[in-house]
C-alpha angles and dihedrals in degrees: 000000000000131000091242089058088055089049089051091046094051091047091053091046090052097048097034087217131083096212094055091044090050089052092053095046093046093237133120118262094240091052091048091049089053092050089052091047090050092051090050090052091049093054093038097230136081112263100194139040112222117221137154095273094051129268140326133192121265120217090266088049093053092054093048093045091057093050095043091056090053092047095051091043090053089046091053091049090054093049091049091050093051092046092050090051088241087138090063093057118102115205120210119188118206127190113220124192119228112267097033110152106254096209090052092049093045090054090058093050104045123099093029118154111276093242092063119091116193121210114194117205115190109214141138121266098258092050092046093053090052092050088047092054089047089050092239088121127049094194131018122200100206136187093221137037116266121226092199102049140045108267141175134187109250108160144026133195131184114246114231149158131254118217126200107245116249091018121128087254092050092050090049093051107024094106092044123106094199137025123214135210090259091060087066094057111131093354127131102246119198115207141165113285094214145357124014110043099014091111090052089049092056090045091052093046091053093045091052090049089051090051092047091246121140130193137167111254122210113187117205134151108255121230145113095333099041095119091051091048089053089054093049094051092041095237117181094202139001124222111228148120122273094253092050090048092054088052103040103024105033095158096046128086117245119215124182117243118234122201146075136261123245088274094055095254123139121255098251131146106225128195122206124195110226132188146172121259118271098020117196116262092258092052095043089051088053093048088054090055088059099045106018098236136015 
């Protein structure tokens, strides 16, 4: 069985007459009839019923016709892909945590080879590590170091608070360059319920406990409606990075948070690049852009 035989077969089925199909396919009627006969011999069953008006498909012909259409369609898709150069494209999937600075990320991804296509998947760290293990990500940008994969620190952001403008908190801190742990005393603090800054939340809570400062913590997942959620739960401030604040709290004021955790470490949101062993040359080259050298 040959592809051209399937093309002849489809043409005859479409026209219901061998002579019209022969005209379309630019082949003589006897030659087309021989091709159809050879195809019938190959499949071991008659494909057409002959009658005075032309031909019609047998049951076997109907089954083959349906599959022939799919086969030729797939072949055409492959041809189109090759002609477009799609087969030369290398796709690299990168997991990105919410709140990643866009300008920083753009700086890592510019000037890549034209045959590389980047897909960005926004996802919390825990989900990214699962996708990395399943080989559904090539690179994960995580907010904590992984014990199972190669990893390297690539980016740091100050942790801060956003304050609703014209609120009592805003009036008290609007001229301040920094906020401290003591500024959060007795406030209602909105924070991520999972994923990206949860580690920083725990560090901050422990730091406040060590400093003898208490606050009411309200955990929600940040997103498009974060400022509305803050209104509904009557939050005084929200704990976030500056990039996340611009996205989720555009009308609030962001103030960096100054202080140390109970271990004396600064309050910084860190991002590590993480990858599977033996990355492809294209993935390895991109990792090198992020960290300089592996």
